[in-house]
Phi, psi and omega in degrees: 000134180289161178300324180297319182292340179277358177302140176250137182241135178282117185244128175277316180194153173232128183207165180127189358288141173219192177260150169292129188267355186202166171073203190296334183253021184307133178089352185278130176303133193210146164254134182258132168246105182262118180274162179256138177110144181204148176266002177243161172222080183288142185297332184248024183306132180254010176226047182301334179295342178251005186241308187287129181296344175299341182251016184294339177292347177265357177268129186252124173290113184241143175286161178301317181295320179295317177299315185291323176301321180289320178298315180295320178298313182295323184274357183067028179062025177248116186304135174214195178270133175255122179265123178261114186227187182201217009053198175244102183294344181294343180274358180261153180278084192263353183305313181298328178291319177298316180298317181296314182292321179296329176301328182263006175087012178276157176250153182234131172242139180229138174243133180212157178284353178083028181261344181227120182263135178230143182292338179284358172304329181292346179269353180285159173268326178221131175236116178256119178260122187234078178295148187265128185282177184305325182298341180287338185084004180253160177246137182276129173267098186290337176291320176293321178300315178297324178296325177298317179296320179293320179295324180293325180063221185257001187284299186283155169289131186249149175207152175251123181233129184227132176276135184240127175247328187205185183298322179297318178297320180297316178295323176300315180297319178299317181292320179296317179295323178292328179292325182233071188294344181275350180273130172296141188249130176238126179246143176218141176292138181284153174272106183276004177235058180292155185279146165299149185304330184266005185220086180277004173262009181303141183296140177251135177275077182299319180301317179295320178296318181290328173299317180292325178298313179295319176300317182292319177299318179298319180299312183296316183288321178296325180276000183056036177273075190279352178279341184274146172249130179256120183230151174277170163276096188299324181294329177290319178296325183277317190234005181066225182266010184297137179273160172077020178227000000 
């Protein structure tokens, strides 16, 4: 085994195949590798079990081969898209996993807030950059975000995805899209009822989310912002806050 293959990655959970619930690949059959750890603490985070260090005892250091055996088992050894999520998967050493999966014909999509740039971004098939708006309580480092784009280069398919809760978030999204006009823009209404880490059966306010969805559609159409796509979190509509789907 090569030294690269001996790399260990902190994994919160591996699950699927299910569908991608949001963004540019919505509806696509996918296996998820959710890594543990994040450099952000968003106020409305819906995956605290993969973010908060209080749950780090549930994150397992796994070798590339062990991760890959599980992905192959779940997919029935039939290549599909593997979504690398978190937390912030960009803080993990994922290059050897990409190399291993590409050998078998799998594709990789990664979503990150754009706070940590890695040269292996250029090895991805899809890179979704999801900067966090004001409602998150975080501030965007646009220089780091730009570095992520430079690292990606021309190889992966790129997209900008922003969660919207209110007018400030909407204005932030407009400004972000204007800053990077070549990136396709995906907007989604935020889930204001995220689950506590220990309760993935927590009730979801679907009516409230759909109200925000209609409000967001009205904003986009009234402003003639025809370049933006407004999408729901499909997995929330189907399964609520349940994990592993």
